[in-house]
N, C-alpha and C positions, 0 to 999 in steps of 0.2 A: 273041895272048896278051900280057898286060901284062908289062912289064919293069921292074924285076927280078921274077922269079917269087916270091921270098921277100922280105918287107919287114917291118921292125920296127914302123914307124909307118904306119898306114893313112892314105891321103889321104882327104879328105871324101867322095869318091864311092866309096870302097872299103870302107866300113863294111858289115859283114855280120852277120846275126843267125841263130842257129840256132833254127828253129821246130820243135818236136816235134809229131808226129802219132802219137797212141796210139789204136789201133783194135782192136776185136773185133767179133764178129757182132751185138752188141747196140747199141753206141754208139761214137762217136769223140770224142777229146779233142784239142784243138789248144792247145798251150802257147806263148804269145808272150812272149819276155823283155821286161821293162819298161825303158824308157829315156825320156828327155824327149820324143823324137819320138812314141813309142807313147802316152805319157800325153796328148800334145796331140791325137793322132788319135782316141783312145778316151775322151776327157774326158767325153763324154756319159754314160758309165757312172756318173758321180757322181750323175746324176739318179735312178738306181736304188738310191741309198744305199750304193754300194760305196766303201770307203775307199781310194781310189787314192793318197792321200798318206801311207799307212803306210810308214815308213822300211824295214820288213822285206819289203815287196812285191817279189817277184822276177819273177813271171810273171803274165800274165792267161790264164786257161784258159777256153776255149769248149768246151762239150759239146753234142753232138748225139745224139739218141736216134732210132732207126729207128721211125717212126710205126706201121708194121704190127705191131711187137712190143707195142704198147700195147693192141691190140684183144684182147678176150676171145675164145677159140676158140668158134666156133659153126659149124654146118653151112654157113651162108651164106658165111663168110669163109675156109673151108677149101678151097673149090673152086679 
């Protein structure tokens, strides 16, 4: 366990982020807080016309949808 346990100023290796995972039976969302490192890692999202330079940007949210829920019910896919 690192000492001291409580510290006011994190050292460079101690920076932590709270990543939120919101989930229900239909889909899941993953919210990643934005900082310079995250913007560098996910900079390729600018190619999709996302405004990553907006000063109000706080999180990048990734959404997944369960593919089996996109199918229309039919006798074949209800088995």
